[in-house]
Structure formats: C-alpha cells, structure tokens
C-alpha positions in Angstrom: -22.1 -253.2 228.4 -20.9 -252.6 231.9 -22.4 -249.8 234.0 -20.5 -248.7 237.1 -23.1 -247.2 239.4 -22.4 -244.2 241.6 -25.9 -244.1 243.0 -25.1 -246.3 246.0 -22.4 -245.7 248.6 -20.6 -249.0 247.9 -21.4 -249.0 244.2 -22.2 -251.9 242.0 -21.5 -253.1 238.5 -24.5 -253.9 236.2 -23.9 -255.9 233.0 -26.4 -255.3 230.2 -26.5 -257.5 227.1 -27.6 -256.1 223.7 -30.2 -257.8 221.5 -30.0 -257.7 217.8 -33.0 -256.5 215.9 -33.4 -257.5 212.3 -36.0 -254.8 211.7 -34.5 -251.7 213.5 -30.9 -251.1 212.3 -30.4 -247.8 214.1 -30.9 -249.0 217.6 -29.0 -251.0 220.2 -31.2 -252.3 223.1 -29.2 -253.4 226.1 -31.1 -255.2 228.9 -30.0 -256.3 232.4 -28.1 -259.5 232.5 -26.5 -259.6 235.9 -24.9 -257.5 238.6 -21.9 -257.6 241.0 -22.3 -256.1 244.5 -26.1 -255.4 244.1 -27.3 -256.2 247.6 -31.0 -256.5 246.6 -33.3 -256.3 243.5 -35.0 -253.4 245.3 -31.8 -251.4 245.3 -31.5 -248.7 242.6 -29.9 -250.0 239.4 -30.1 -249.7 235.6 -32.2 -252.3 233.9 -32.1 -251.0 230.3 -30.3 -248.7 227.9 -31.7 -248.0 224.4 -29.3 -246.3 222.1 -30.7 -244.7 218.9 -28.7 -243.2 216.0 -31.0 -240.7 214.3 -28.5 -239.5 211.7 -24.8 -238.8 211.4 -25.2 -235.8 213.7 -27.8 -237.0 216.3 -27.7 -239.8 218.8 -29.8 -240.5 221.9 -29.8 -242.8 224.9 -32.8 -243.8 227.0 -31.7 -245.2 230.4 -34.2 -247.1 232.6 -33.5 -247.2 236.4 -35.4 -249.6 238.7 -35.8 -248.9 242.4 -38.2 -250.7 244.7 -40.0 -252.1 241.7 -40.6 -248.6 240.2 -39.0 -247.6 236.8 -37.7 -244.2 236.0 -36.6 -243.3 232.5 -33.8 -240.8 231.7 -33.4 -239.4 228.1 -30.1 -238.1 226.9 -29.8 -236.4 223.5 -26.5 -235.7 221.8 -25.6 -233.5 218.8 -22.3 -233.4 217.0 -20.5 -230.1 217.4 -18.9 -228.7 214.3 
C-alpha cells in the first residue's frame, strides 16, 4: 500500500506491506516497509494500517502515526449506506 502524506510541507510517500494471517481472515495488517522523501525517522509518518472487515456492512481502519518516537492511533469506522 502506498500512503501519500499531506502532514509535511514537502510530503513523503510511505510504502506499507501486508502480512498474511492464517488465523485471522477478516484483517489486513500493513506495516511500514520504506519511504521516499522522509527526511528523518523522527518526522511524522504512518507506520501501520490495520483493516478489519466486520461484516458485509461494516469496515474499519486503524492508522498508527509515529512522530519523534511517539505513536498515535486513529480509528476510522465505515458503514455501508443503503
């Protein structure tokens, strides 16, 4: 997965790679692989995205941002509109 960051003035592109779980079929776990234009590891950037499909109408994403060694988690929940 490629994440184009708008958090920094010059932007950067973070690539995350999914791991396959043989026990959890409803999740995709993307973790930091590499980045382009990331000036330092201390700069704010996404380190992980966990996607979970709860059922055919509900889906969630958990984004983990790292900045100066501190992690912040953002939760997004989506519901299908009928």
